C-alpha positions, 0 to 999 in steps of 0.5 A: 497670154501669160506674159500680159499679167507678168508685164503688169506685175513688172510695171507695178514693181517699177512703180512701187519698188525702188530697189536697184540692181547693177544700176538699173531698177530691179523690175526693168529686166522682168518687164523687158523679158516679158515683152520679148518673150511675148513677141517671140512666142507670138511669132513662133505660133504664126510660123507654126501655121506655115508648117501644116505638114509638121504637127509633131514638130509644132506640138513638141516645140510649142509645149517646150517653148511655152514651159521654158519661157515661163520658167525663165521669166519666173526665175527672173521675177523671183530674183528681182523680188529677192533684190539680186541678179538672175544672170551670172549670179554665183553668190549662193547655192540658190543663185547658182542653181537658178542660173544653171536651170535657166541657162540650161533650159533656154539653151535646150530650147534654142537648140531644139528650134533647129527642128523648126528651121529644118522644117522651114527649109524643107517646106514649100511656099507659094509666096517664095519671098516669104518662104525665104524670109522665115527660113533665113529669119529663123536661122539667124534667130537661132544663131543670135540666141546661141550668141548669148552663150558668149556672155557666160564666159568669165571676164579677164577681171573675174579670172584674175580674182580667181587666180588670187584666190578670191571666190567668183561670185559673178561669172560672165557679163553683158559688158566687155571692158568693164563690169556690168552696171555702168552708164547705159541707154535708157530702157535697154541698159546697153553700155554707152561707154564699152562694148555690150554683147546684148546689142548683137544678141537683140538684133539676132533674136529679132531677125524672125520678125524683121525679115518677114516684115520686109517680105510683106513690104515686097509683096505690096510692091508687086515685084516681078517673080523672082525679084522678091526672092532676090530682095530677101536674099539681100536682106538676109545677108545684110541682116546677118552681116549687121549682126556680125558687125555688132558682135565684133564691135562688142567683143572689141569693147566699143560702145554701139553709140560711140563707134571708133574709126574702124567701126564707122568705116565698116558701118558705112560700107555695110550701109552702102552695100545693102543700099546698092543690093536692095536697089538692084533687086527692086529696080530689076523687078520693076523693070521686068514688071514694066516690060510685062505690062508693055 
């Protein structure tokens, strides 16, 4: 609920504050993070309802997640108000301290989420398809969250400046192959000319929403027992593969909107394998159901 007024503040900043940071409106990042945090914590709260036998896990992770997310957004808002970047910023002692606190807190929360993943893998579910959806979704989300650490590594240009004796005012970047702040997709800001680690990071983080929604769709089709599980196995494997492909694409410095020949071939192969696997899971389930009715 705290993200609602936070979003309103960010939207007001977008309207009334003309400040630009690395080529984007200063209050765009606070707006995006408030929405993303709201989606994540709402989903996590729902996940907690599936773990009635884990009250201590729910209590500790619930409070920890709430505190860390509020702290992260406060730091992002403060830096937007100051007219500077919140991530990778080493220009002043205050900037370094805020980035270190934010990065350390979110890393600790991501690692602690493994506790929830363990609980989900040990929990029994009446709806087996949904059980696999939340297990795989939480696991991929944690991996996607940890992939953010790749952005904090110094770039080749930053290392070259350091070797030349220049102070490192920025360590890390979203963009691979160019400095942050170039042409980006409207709203998202993902680079349209170079690789961008935020694409895979975003996809990985939202596995916790996408896979359960697929499980809900499978439930409505009333597939035969076991078919929903097979479908979720296929969906989970496909989703994780997509995350991996997008991560490799970014690390190669290739833009998500302008993939080169090898990446186009990989995406086509991924789509075909996913379509065949999904069709086989659903078709087999429908055949079993038809025989049962007959």
